[in-house]
Each structure stands twice: as structure tokens, then as C-alpha cells.
VOPAMAR-117183 format. One record per residue (C-alpha): x, y, z. Coordinates in pm, whole numbers, padded with zeros to 5 digits, always signed. Layout:
<pts>
XYZ...
</pts>
This chain:
<pts>
+13723+05176+04022+13521+04886+03893+13634+04629+03642+13352+04427+03495+13351+04129+03263+13026+03957+03178+12835+03799+02897+12595+04089+02837+12624+04465+02901+12479+04584+03228+12207+04839+03289+12145+05033+03607+11884+04902+03847+11825+04863+04218+11995+04626+04458+11812+04359+04649+11874+04368+05021+11829+04006+05113+12103+03947+05370+11992+03896+05728+12054+04202+05943+12203+04006+06230+12555+03886+06163+12635+03549+06318+12991+03465+06224+13305+03303+06350+13609+03507+06250+13887+03300+06098+14255+03306+06185+14439+03572+05989+14792+03606+05869+15060+03767+06083+15060+04145+06117+15263+04319+05846+15504+04475+06094+15586+04226+06368+15853+04454+06523+15604+04725+06608+15479+04766+06963+15145+04863+06816+14993+04539+06681+14797+04556+06360+14429+04465+06381+14328+04118+06267+14109+04151+05960+13889+03876+05821+13652+03846+05528+13337+03662+05633+12995+03586+05486+12677+03635+05688+12488+03369+05495+12555+03082+05261+12279+03199+05027+12130+03531+04914+11837+03615+04688+11865+03909+04449+11569+04058+04262+11585+04158+03897+11291+04376+03799+11130+04300+03466+11090+04671+03390+11453+04745+03476+11657+04422+03470+11986+04378+03652+12108+04321+04006+12357+04476+04243+12583+04216+04398+12493+04265+04763+12630+03926+04867+12638+03968+05244+13017+03968+05284+13184+04171+05557+13530+04271+05675+13569+04223+06050+13834+04380+06270+13962+04221+06591+14252+04301+06823+14188+04671+06766+14019+04898+06518+14121+04917+06154+14175+05288+06090+14298+05483+05790+14353+05857+05763+14331+05978+05403+14451+06327+05314+14603+06555+05055+14806+06866+05133+14651+07060+04847+14491+07003+04509+14843+07002+04367+14932+06696+04576+14820+06332+04545+14591+06160+04792+14787+05974+05063+14654+05704+05297+14805+05628+05637+14712+05346+05871+14680+05442+06237+14797+05169+06475+14723+05206+06845+14834+05018+07154+14695+05184+07462+14824+05540+07459+15089+05463+07199+15015+05544+06836+15209+05466+06523+15135+05583+06170+15214+05366+05869+15202+05529+05525+15053+05298+05262+15234+05260+04928+15190+05545+04681+14890+05491+04457+14703+05269+04702+14417+05519+04687+14347+05788+04431+14037+05949+04583+13830+05944+04903+13559+05697+04802+13730+05389+04947+13998+05130+04875+13978+05063+04499+13950+04706+04364+13940+04568+04718+13712+04269+04668+13720+04028+04374+13394+03859+04276+13350+03565+04039+13006+03427+03950+12955+03092+03782+12629+02950+03653+12482+02605+03714+12700+02460+03434+13016+02594+03596+13075+02864+03334+13203+03202+03452+12945+03473+03380+13085+03763+03586+13431+03866+03700+13431+04190+03892+13633+04391+04141+13476+04645+04374+13592+04929+04595+13548+04901+04971+13450+05181+05207+13553+05075+05560+13294+05318+05696+13009+05087+05590+12963+04994+05956+12704+04719+05981+12704+04606+06342+12892+04416+06606+13014+04060+06562+13042+03991+06934+12840+04119+07232+13131+04278+07419+13235+04501+07127+13188+04880+07159+12822+04978+07145+12877+05227+06864+13129+05277+06589+13323+05600+06629+13394+05623+06257+13195+05823+06000+12909+05656+05815+13039+05693+05461+13332+05772+05236+13300+06116+05073+13285+06159+04696+13302+06537+04661+13589+06587+04409+13739+06857+04631+13745+06659+04956+14060+06734+05155+14068+06471+05428+13878+06168+05547+13892+05903+05819+13795+05543+05742+13762+05269+05997+13616+04938+06110+13558+04949+06484+13711+04676+06700+13469+04384+06709+13259+04525+06426+13190+04430+06065+13181+04655+05759+12979+04552+05456+13198+04510+05149+12905+04585+04919+12968+04925+04762+12605+05028+04697+12586+05325+04461+12963+05320+04427+12944+05010+04211+12765+04895+03896+12488+04638+03853+12514+04327+03643+12251+04171+03421+12177+03810+03510+11900+03578+03402+11677+03430+03668+11843+03123+03811+12100+02995+04058+12466+03094+04060+12772+03048+04278+12970+03354+04390+13326+03341+04515+13440+03655+04695+13791+03731+04816+14007+04026+04912+14255+04123+04640+14603+03986+04697+14768+04328+04732+14540+04412+05024+14582+04069+05182+14957+04125+05182+14928+04487+05294+14698+04426+05592+14773+04061+05678+14435+03922+05571+14411+03545+05529+14356+03404+05180+14013+03259+05259+13760+03326+04983+13393+03307+05075+13140+03111+04869+12776+03220+04851+12487+03073+04653+12309+03346+04459+11946+03307+04359+11829+03561+04102+11455+03593+04073+11263+03810+03829+10986+04032+03962+10755+04297+03821+10637+04625+03962+10288+04527+03854+10299+04250+04112+10369+04493+04394+10049+04697+04400+10008+04866+04735+09792+05154+04855+09772+05317+04514+10150+05337+04479+10158+05141+04157+10152+05445+03929+10407+05649+04121+10643+05353+04148+10702+05358+03776+10805+05722+03780+10996+05753+04105+11144+05416+04184+11392+05355+03906+11705+05229+04073+11926+05466+03881+11699+05769+03887+11878+05897+04197+12218+05753+04112+12350+06068+03950+12167+06303+04183+12317+06468+04488+12138+06406+04814+12021+06663+05067+12077+07014+04931+12165+06878+04593+11810+06754+04554+11682+07062+04738+11378+06903+04886+11216+06577+04979+11261+06391+04654+11079+06064+04634+11405+05875+04583+11559+06007+04904+11505+05778+05203+11353+05927+05515+11596+06034+05788+11718+05730+05976+11608+05488+05707+11964+05364+05660+12217+05419+05937+12497+05239+06112+12384+04976+06358+12193+04658+06289+12219+04685+05912+12471+04809+05656+12476+05182+05590+12564+05161+05220+12751+05492+05239+12443+05670+05363+12440+06018+05510+12745+06207+05390+12837+06236+05029+12648+06324+04715+12480+05988+04665+12169+05885+04860+12144+05550+05030+12110+05244+04813+11741+05202+04728+11539+04923+04887+11458+04595+04719+11105+04709+04634+11036+05022+04431+11086+05319+04660+10732+05450+04628+10599+05134+04788+10800+05189+05105+10792+05567+05123+10452+05593+05292+10533+05335+05558+10858+05513+05642+10672+05843+05667+10412+05687+05894+10683+05550+06124+10863+05885+06135+10551+06080+06222+10427+05823+06471+10767+05813+06647+10756+06191+06677+10408+06180+06827+10263+06371+06535+09932+06302+06365+09763+05968+06344+10035+05766+06175+09915+05852+05824+10173+06124+05766+09908+06394+05817+09903+06640+06103+09606+06792+06278+09728+07143+06204+09825+07219+06563+10164+07049+06555+10473+07086+06343+10690+06839+06157+10994+06710+06353+11239+06947+06184+11024+07251+06258+11007+07236+06637+11123+07549+06822+11485+07536+06935+11514+07800+07203+11374+08125+07335+11493+08455+07198+11835+08535+07347+11846+08736+07668+12118+08968+07794+12361+09191+07610+12506+09067+07284+12879+08999+07287+13152+08827+07085+13367+08645+07343+13726+08534+07291+13649+08168+07228+13708+07934+06933+13514+08030+06622+13435+07865+06288+13644+07913+05977+13432+07916+05662+13609+07818+05342+13491+07772+04985+13562+07478+04756+13607+07529+04381+13288+07481+04178+13216+07135+04035+12941+06957+03842+12957+07232+03581+12722+07209+03283+12535+07425+03031+12159+07382+03013+11842+07567+02925+11774+07589+03297+11455+07530+03487+11331+07877+03398+11214+07744+03062+11291+08069+02882+11320+07988+02511+11664+08050+02363+11835+08105+02698+12160+07936+02804+12251+07884+03169+12574+07780+03335+12484+07545+03620+12724+07416+03884+12758+07285+04238+12931+07479+04513+13032+07399+04868+13118+07613+05168+13265+07420+05459+13376+07478+05814+13744+07415+05894+13682+07489+06262+13788+07469+06534+13429+07560+06636+13098+07484+06472+12883+07755+06317+12552+07791+06501+12289+08036+06377+11944+08065+06534+11654+08250+06378+11374+08395+06594+11042+08512+06459+10829+08785+06604+10459+08698+06570+10330+08801+06230+10672+08893+06091+10796+08751+05758+11169+08763+05842+11337+08602+06140+11612+08782+06334+11928+08570+06313+12196+08538+06580+12532+08362+06580+12612+08173+06899+12948+08109+07064+13061+07832+07298+13360+07769+07521+13577+07459+07500+13336+07276+07735+13045+07341+07500+12880+07601+07723+12707+07890+07547+12896+08209+07638+12779+08469+07389+12587+08565+07078+12567+08846+06825+12307+08961+06569+12410+08842+06224+12128+08921+05983+11805+08744+05912+11625+08438+05778+11348+08442+05520+11094+08184+05410+11140+08071+05050+10805+07940+04918+10930+07834+04573+10891+07469+04472+11207+07279+04557+11285+07517+04844+11001+07566+05094+11223+07623+05394+11395+07903+05586+11706+08057+05431+11982+08231+05624+12061+08550+05433+12408+08636+05299+12578+08305+05375+12754+08288+05037+12742+08434+04688+12834+08303+04344+12983+08520+04072+13104+08465+03719+13423+08658+03658+13590+08749+03330+13943+08634+03243+14083+08939+03428+13868+08832+03727+13617+09117+03708+13257+09040+03787+13028+08993+03489+12732+08790+03622+12610+08725+03975+12390+08432+04072+12058+08512+04227+12136+08265+04503+12232+08451+04820+12034+08282+05098+12073+07930+05231+11951+07673+05474+12265+07530+05631+12312+07153+05646+12610+06918+05676+12578+06754+05335+12946+06671+05265+13236+06545+05476+13508+06775+05339+13790+06724+05589+13750+06504+05895+14117+06538+05987+14091+06903+06105+14084+06984+06476+13749+06914+06645+13596+06759+06333+13259+06601+06411+13246+06254+06252+12875+06219+06329+12713+06555+06252+12342+06615+06278+12117+06798+06031+12263+06636+05721+11962+06719+05507+11691+06980+05467+11424+06778+05644+11609+06814+05975+11757+07160+05936+11532+07418+05777+11198+07434+05951+10851+07484+05809+10647+07787+05714+10489+07811+06059+10816+07773+06256+10866+08016+06543+11243+07955+06549+11501+07765+06347+11852+07650+06432+12098+07597+06145+12440+07442+06209+12754+07379+06006+12972+07136+06198+13351+07127+06191+13485+06929+05896+13157+06934+05703+13041+07145+05415+12713+07247+05257+12671+07170+04886+12417+07349+04670+12358+07265+04308+12257+07557+04091+11967+07389+03916+11670+07572+04061+11513+07895+03934+11728+08205+03983+12046+08024+04078+12247+07949+03764+12430+08207+03550+12258+08343+03241+12534+08319+02978+12314+08364+02671+12478+08687+02554+12827+08643+02696+13113+08619+02442+13305+08294+02418+13625+08272+02618+13773+08207+02961+13582+08285+03279+13605+08199+03648+13326+08079+03875+13380+08240+04215+13236+08079+04527+13247+08337+04807+13159+08247+05165+13031+08506+05414+13042+08783+05149+12937+09064+05385+13151+08935+05676+12842+08923+05894+12953+08597+06052+13236+08590+06305+13524+08369+06186+13883+08288+06274+13997+08384+05923+13823+08589+05652+14106+08559+05398+14020+08210+05272+13654+08260+05184+13692+08272+04805+13757+07990+04558+13787+08017+04178+13723+07757+03908+13823+07820+03548+13573+07751+03268+13584+07813+02895+13259+07905+02718+13204+07820+02351+12933+07741+02099+12653+07961+01973+12353+08125+02135+12098+07858+02221+12364+07588+02204+12645+07707+02428+12919+07472+02548+13152+07472+02846+13497+07319+02885+13629+07272+03238+14009+07241+03268+14149+07035+03558+14201+07219+03884+14560+07113+03945+14533+06734+04004+14154+06734+04032+14015+06652+03687+13641+06671+03749+13403+06908+03586
</pts>
């Protein structure tokens, strides 16, 4: 989605966040709405700049800058809302603009090909950088995720944005909602969805504008913004702080987390993953934080230098420990606090809305020697997602009897008013002490199997137990989809070893992605013959969870194994229109 033209090739690095958090702007007059005959007026969109100058840091050890230029798209006279869907993986992605006027709603389908995935509007902004001599050094277009809510531009605007906090990038996403709230601004900087550029230290002039096709489509005025860009070179060696100098070099590379999945995909508190709440909608840009496989854009300084301060704030805010990130042994971390007492009364499964668990086809498929480090072994690794199509969220509570190693797990049910009206035993939860896990797993949530060409099982993954978290926004257009789910990562969902109870939730519209890159999870294919196989992702394999439909729990993804023992290969054919391995 990015076109880049510059004097020298770019290398990945970290962005510099140098734009003031408060946005003080005066929205310009925009062109007339595209459809003047409609009773539902189109929102007035404007491109504005928060500052006339920004400073971007290029690190000596990892040169290059992300063009976080402090430009925003504002929406007035109503919210700018797009609903993006596809009927199936055989159908293209279609975007529709939702226009509202009071209780009246009109839907306008955007031209075919406007979007080709769910990561945002492609080639939305056009950026040109010139140096002090007036020579063009960068010409670049970037995608725009309207969900990069960054704050209000006037005091009487809604207090919160109702729209999600990111645009999903799971290749098998089915539906998304994008929007800029009325009276709000969305940062046009794409964060990890863009590429850095290599620039020498010095002063440049950036001109930023919305591409003509989008100006015509949404009635945006042709008013490019000009920003002075100061690039300064810095070194990690100059940022010594509390002994973090050594770790900064190994954990703070701007691109070290770029290709990693967040939350379950990293399966633990990786140093590159910001602490919960470190980047959210509100006073500052969200940079597609929260949902989706990429973590938030890293801070201007190497991550290790800020990690401890964030941890101290999190623990202090929770009233835990002394602000150093250490506890006194008598309290638990925020995610490990008890949720409720053991259920009372007779178990029952009432006639109320229930979740509908569905599997997505496997993705991120590779062959590796695995983390088991067994010489000569080949493993087929992949990512898998089970999501909840609703109309009710999945709620599972685990309760621990003193001294017991396994929690008793119960599924809870709620009426349409959100009142708890029943529960039923549904298995157990166990503590997984292995590095990279170290949290409570709900047993029998899903299973992964490698099937032969005739779809008979040949290998089963050792992964059967899970901690549930809302890692991916799979389809926010389904009934009762929660656009702001909680527990989006392991730190808020899975408890600690000394937890007395744990609540795990899969909200409507969201899914839980696991990558098979930890011990015991991937398929051992060392001795399998070459040929066609199918990766099966199977949700709720023992039907222990109550659902509205058990017939849609399985998804297959074709793979073709080749090569020789110790050097196996895998070819992944497209899944209908989805060409992603």
C-alpha cells in the first residue's frame, strides 16, 4: 500500500513521536458534499496539521525515521463512518459509507477497488519532502486508518469515540467498521503500517495532502499542509538510564516487533510490547494499537528505557508494591485479582443468546526447526484464530479450591439486559509454567490437526489449552459486536500462579490468535511424505461449551509439503481470494 521514492534505500527503525498531544486547530472550509440531493448530509472532512514543525529522531545504530508529521483528518457535521465487509473469501472486500441524519440512515457503496483489505484506505495521503536546496528527496503515499482516534478538536464534541481503536490486519478478517467521530481528529500517520525513510540530519519541508481520488470521493478541500521537519541524529549510548543501556540494544530495535504478532502471538510480556494503556484513544494518537497483529508504534526512545517507568506507573496506579514494579508477596498483579465467588445454586443452561465459535483458516504458515531444538527435526508452524460471531459473548470463570492444581471452569449466561441468569460446568483450567506461557489455560477450547489429502488425521498439535483474549477484530459488523473489548492481551486475561479465580472472555466480533511457535505446538513433519495436506483449526472440539451453532467450528487450509528431511519446504496456495500464507 506504500509507494516510496527516495535517494537512498530505507531501513526499518522507530518513529519519533514529537507532535504535541493537544490538537489546537481551526478546521478549514471543505468542498460540497458528494451527494447534495441526499437528506443525510455527508460529514465535512478536513486535513489539518497540529504544528508547523516536528522533530524526528534518527538513531545512529539504526538510522531512518517514520514520517509522523502531526497531520490529522477531522470530521464535522457528523461522524465519518465506513463499514467494510466481504461476503466470503470468494468475494472482494467492499466499503460502504454510512450517512446519518437523526434517525435516518443512508448507505453509499464506494467504487469497486477503493479498498482491497481491512487495514485502511490505501494511498490516502501523499507526502513530498524537499531539502534545504529545494530538491525533492522523498515522494510517498500512505494508507489511512480512520480508527486512529487522537482526540477532540472542540470542547463540545463527544467525550469518547465510539469507533474501534485500529484497523485489523488478520488476512481472514470478515468485517470492520472505521470511523472518525464527529468533532474528533484521526492521525493520518500509519505507524507500523508504513515504512521508514532514511534521511540525513538536517531541516526539510514536508507537504502533505489527501490524494485527489479521496478528495473527490468525500468532498475534502484541496488544501495541502506544510510542516517543517527537523531530523536529528541520536545514539543509544547517549540515553543511559538505570542500567537499561545494555538491554536497549537487544530489545529496542524499532523493527524487532514489526513482524511479530502482539498479545497471544508473542505469548507473554515481550519487552517490545507496550504496557496496557500505554497507547490508547484519547489525548494522543493510538497508532493502530490494541487490535490487530502489530503492537503499538514504539516510542521515540529505545523501548527498554521507558519500560520500567511504565511498569512503575501501572503498579502504582493499581496500589501494588512500592512503585518499583515489585510486590510485597501479599498482593497480586492487576490481571490476577479474583473475579467472583464460586457459583451458588443449581447449574442450568437458560434459553438466552449464546456465543457462536468459529474457526478461521490457518495463516502465517512456515517450516522451521522449531523451538524444541531437536537436531534434524522439521516443524510446520502456523497461526490460528477462533472467534465469536455472537450474538452473546463467551464468559468462562475458573475457580480454585485451596491447594488444588486445576481450577473448575464454568460457562456463564446472560439475558439481553446483561444480567447473569445461569451457568454450567464446562471443564477446567490448568497453570502452564513453561517459559512464554506462565498463565492459566482453559482446557479443550480448540485443537489443531494436520490432515492428509483425503482429510484423515495424520498429526495433532500438542496445543489444546488456551487463555482466551480478544486479540483480533475479526468481524465488527455482526450483531452485538463489541467495538471496545477488554482483555486484549495476556497481561489482563490469564491470571498468575497464585490466582484464586480467573475470568476469560471472548467478546462478540473478536477472535483469539495463537501462533504455533512455542514448544509442543507446531506439527512435527520430519518423517511425513511430500504432498498435499490440510491444517484443520477446530473450535470447541469436545462440544463442552454451549453455542448457537456447532456446525461451523472447523476450518481447513491447504498446504503442500516438499523438500528433504532437515530442509523441508511448504507451499501455501491461495484460499479463494485470500493470497496470504
